[in-house]
N, C-alpha and C positions, 0 to 999 in steps of 0.2 A: 746215804753215801756209804760205800763200802771201802775198806782199806785193804790193799793187797796183803796176802798172808806174809810176805817177806819184808813188809815195811817195818821200820823200827818202832818199838813200843814207846809210847809217851812216858818218859821217866817221871813226870810230875803227876800222873794219874795213878793213884793207889788202887790196888785190887779191892773189890768188895765181894766178900764171900757171903752168899745168901743161904741161910739154913731154915728149913721148914720146921716150926715148932709144933710138937704135940707131946703126949705123955709116954711115948714109946721108949724102950731101952736103946733102940737104934738111933733115935734122935740124939741121945747123949753121946753116942759114938761119933756121929756127924759133927756135933757141936765141938767136941773136944778136938777133932781133926782140924776143923776150920779155925778154931782159936789157936792151935799150934802153928798153922800155916801163917796166920796173921802175926804171930809173935816172931816167926823166923823170916818172913818176907816183907812185912809191912802191910798196910792196908787196913780195912775195917770189916767188921761183921755186920750183916743185916739179918734181922729175924722176921720171918713171915708166918702169919697165922690167919686162917680163915674160919669163920663159924658159918655153918649153913643157915640159910633163911628158914625160919620156922614156918611149917606148913599147917598151922593150926588156924583154920579159917572160920570155925563155928562161932567163936567168941573172940573178937578182936582184942579185947583187954587182956585175956589170957595169953594170946599169941604175942602181944606186946611185952607182957611180963616175962614170958619165956625167952624172947629175943634179948631183953635187958639182962636177964640172969646169965645167958650164954656169953654175951659181950663182956659182962663184968668178970666172969671166970676166965675168959680168954685173955683179957687185958692183965688180969692178976698173974696168969701163967707167963705172959710175955715179959712182964716186969721181973718175975723170978728168974727167968732164964737170962734176961738182960743183966741182972746182978751177977750171975754166974760168968757171963762173958766178961764183965768188968773185972771180976776177981782173977780171971785167967789171962787177960790181955792188958789190963790197965785202961781200957778204952770202953766207952759206952757204945753199944750198937745202934744202928738205925732200926726203927720198928715199923713193920708194915702190917697193919691190921685191916682185914677186909671182912665183909659179910657176903656170903654167896657161895657158889660152887668153888671148892679149893683149887681145882685144876684151871678153871677159867680165870680166877683171881690171880693165881700164880703167874700165868702167861701174861696177864695185863701188867702186873708189877714189874716184871722183867722187861717188858716192852716200854713201859713209861719211865724207867730209871736206867739209862744207859751206863751208869757207873757200876751197876751190878755186873760182875764179870765172870762169876763162877757160882754155880748152884751146887751145893753140898747136901747129899741125901744119905740117910742111913737105910740100909737094906735089912728088913726083918729076916730072921733065920728060922722062924717057926713054920709049921705046916700050912699056915694061911698064906704063905707066899712073901715076897720081898716088901710088899707095901703098895698102896694104891698109886702113889706118884711114881715110884720106880717102875711099876708094871706099865703105867701109862706112857712111859718114855718110848716104848716101842709100838704104841698104839695111838691114843688120842693126842699125845703131845709130840709125836714124831713130826719134826719139821717145824714146830711152833716155838721152840725154845732155841734161841740163836746165841747161846753161850755154852762153854764146856760144862759138863756135869760130872762131878766126882761122886761115886757111890761107895760109901764106907760100909763094910760089912758090920752088922750090928752086934756081933758077938766078940769083936776085938777087945782086948783088955786095954786099960788105960796105958799100961807099959808098952804094949805093942803099938798103939797109936802114937805114943811119943817117939818110939823108935823110927817109924815110917814117915813121920811128918817133920 
């Protein structure tokens, strides 16, 4: 069911800002922006991280060990970032951890959780481009994400993010 664009927003439904977690500097900018928006407008933060499925087929035990190590590191990273969210907002975020292709899993999480209302991404500023998810928005993800997307330049200072959010 769709709602007309001019229909009043449900005042009881807080916004959920979804941030994709990785180790990039631009993720930090996106996280700061999302936390500031939650602080000023209410709502919650949700964190998403996907680890790729290991393609080590020769020795199942080694592949299983590699998967376990990747999951453990990803869970540790999510908990670290969740602590940062709590320090910035006073609230614990929702956590979405998936194994598989990041783009596919991200679209699934957004589709499965209608409370997620805004995707906040950081754009890389280096020569390698803005990042795979930001790049995919005009390609593979075009038309598959049915929520607004905010792209935060990864080179913004904390002060500038605080000024604009």
